[in-house]
C-alpha positions, -999 to 999 in steps of 0.1 A, spaced: -87 -427 525 -104 -425 490 -135 -438 480 -133 -437 440 -155 -439 413 -146 -446 372 -140 -408 361 -120 -388 338 -106 -353 332 -124 -333 311 -91 -305 295 -118 -293 264 -145 -273 288 -135 -255 317 -143 -269 355 -153 -243 386 -128 -266 411 -99 -254 388 -110 -223 376 -111 -210 417 -79 -228 420 -69 -202 393 -84 -175 411 -65 -184 443 -28 -177 426 -28 -219 424 -15 -243 388 -36 -272 389 -58 -257 359 -54 -263 322 -56 -232 296 -96 -236 290 -96 -227 329 -71 -200 321 -89 -186 299 -122 -189 318 -109 -176 349 -95 -144 328 -129 -137 316 -140 -138 349 -115 -110 362 -122 -92 336 -161 -90 337 -152 -90 376 -125 -75 390 -132 -84 425 -135 -124 413 -102 -129 429 -106 -113 463 -141 -128 469 -120 -161 462 -97 -154 488 -122 -146 508 -140 -179 504 -112 -194 520 -107 -171 549 -144 -174 554 -143 -213 558 -111 -210 578 -129 -188 605 -161 -214 601 -141 -239 611 -123 -231 639 -154 -217 657 -169 -251 650 -139 -274 664 -128 -248 690 -157 -234 706 -185 -255 692 -168 -285 701 -170 -308 666 -148 -334 660 -166 -344 626 -167 -328 594 -183 -332 560 -172 -308 532 -194 -310 502 -178 -297 473 -142 -292 485 -129 -284 450 -85 -282 445 -64 -280 480 -52 -246 483 -40 -226 515 -55 -242 548 -76 -268 543 -101 -283 564 -85 -312 577 -58 -288 587 -75 -263 608 -97 -289 625 -71 -314 634 -45 -282 642 -73 -275 669 -85 -309 680 -59 -336 663 -84 -365 668 -113 -347 643 -126 -366 610 -130 -354 582 -144 -366 547 -142 -345 518 -169 -348 487 -163 -339 452 -168 -357 420 -135 -340 402 -114 -362 388 -84 -333 393 -93 -331 428 -95 -372 431 -60 -370 415 -46 -350 446 -64 -365 470 -35 -390 478 -8 -364 488 -37 -340 505 -44 -376 528 -10 -374 538 -7 -345 560 -34 -358 584 -28 -366 622 -19 -402 635 -51 -398 656 -75 -383 630 -96 -395 599 -91 -379 564 -108 -391 535 -123 -387 502 -159 -397 487 -163 -391 452 -197 -386 444 -222 -357 433 -241 -334 458 -266 -334 438 -274 -370 448 -274 -368 494 -284 -396 498 -251 -415 479 -227 -385 501 -250 -402 531 -240 -438 523 -206 -427 520 -200 -406 547 -209 -431 570 -183 -455 566 -163 -427 580 -185 -404 607 -207 -416 630 -240 -401 627 -252 -407 663 -230 -380 671 -226 -342 659 -215 -331 621 -207 -304 607 -219 -303 566 -202 -274 549 -215 -263 515 -185 -236 509 -195 -221 472 -210 -250 455 -246 -246 460 -250 -223 430 -244 -255 402 -277 -270 420 -300 -267 391 -330 -244 409 -336 -228 440 -351 -261 451 -332 -285 445 -306 -263 465 -330 -266 497 -338 -302 487 -297 -306 492 -295 -291 524 -324 -303 541 -319 -339 531 -281 -332 543 -294 -318 578 -317 -343 579 -297 -369 583 -271 -354 609 -284 -357 648 -290 -329 675 -261 -305 677 -248 -308 645 -241 -274 623 -248 -262 587 -217 -240 572 -227 -223 536 -214 -198 517 -229 -189 480 -226 -163 454 -253 -139 456 -271 -114 434 -261 -81 452 -236 -72 419 -247 -68 382 -209 -71 372 -206 -102 393 -239 -119 376 -230 -109 347 -195 -134 353 -220 -161 361 -240 -162 328 -209 -161 308 -197 -188 325 -224 -210 318 -219 -199 276 -188 -218 280 -200 -250 285 -190 -254 319 -215 -262 346 -241 -236 352 -232 -215 383 -272 -198 397 -267 -170 426 -290 -168 443 -302 -138 464 -298 -131 497 -329 -141 510 -328 -170 492 -292 -181 509 -302 -176 545 -332 -194 536 -311 -230 539 -307 -218 572 -345 -224 583 -349 -244 611 -317 -241 624 -303 -216 652 -280 -189 634 -247 -182 651 -242 -148 651 -237 -128 629 -263 -147 610 -258 -151 576 -241 -117 561 -211 -109 535 -182 -135 542 -157 -109 543 -182 -99 574 -185 -128 596 -171 -131 630 -138 -105 620 -130 -81 646 -132 -49 620 -146 -45 584 -161 -18 564 -197 -21 562 -200 1 529 -178 -25 510 -184 -63 509 -180 -93 484 -210 -113 467 -212 -135 489 -234 -146 517 -229 -165 542 -233 -182 581 -234 -212 607 -262 -228 618 -270 -252 645 -291 -280 645 -314 -279 676 
C-alpha cells in the first residue's frame, strides 16, 4: 500500500538517503551522490562504519520492540532506501501480524516501495506514506489509515532529525508524534552528535553541496527528545553501545540513540 504525492527525482543535487545507500554499499544513487559520499569519507573516514552501525541499531531496536515489548505497530519516519533487514522484515519475522508504515518524501525511495512491499507477510501489513517529517500532523493523519492509534505504536526516527531546521523544530516534531500515540507506545531515535569535529565538518561540507542541511546535535539535545518517557536501559548512548554483548568503552560512533516508553 503506497500513499503517493506528486514529486520528481532530482539528480542534480545530492540526497542524504541516496548518499547513505552509497555508504552502505548499495547501488541506488546517482553520480552526484557518489561524489558527495566520497567527499564525506575523505572528511570523516568513519562514516561507512557509522552507516552500518546505524542499521544494526535499527535492527536491535525493532527486535527489542517486537520480541520483548510486544509491539505490533511500527511507524518508521524517514526510512530511506531499502538495505539490509528493513523494519518490516525484522518485526514480521518475529510477529508476522505486525503492521509497518514507512514514511519518506524522496521519490526514489517511493519508487522502490512497490518491490519492497512484496516481501510483507500474509498476516501483516506494510505501507508507505509520502510525507515530510516537518509536518507531523500529515503523518499522523495518513498513518491512521493503517495503524490503530488506540493501541501502542513504535515511532522510529533513525538518523533523520538532524534535517530538522532547528533543535526547537526537532522537539516539536517528536513531541507532536508522541502526543498522538497512546500510553505504552515507544520512541526509537538516533541522530548524529557533535562528539567528533571531523563528523561535524562532514555535515558542514554536505550543506555546501545544496543538499538538505544535516545538523548534528549535542548528546544532551538528543537525549532531551526522550523527556517524559521511560528510558529503556542502557539509556541514550552511542548506538554501537546500545544493548550489545560487548563494546570498547573508549571507542564509539558519533551517533547517539535510545528507546523510551510513553507512560
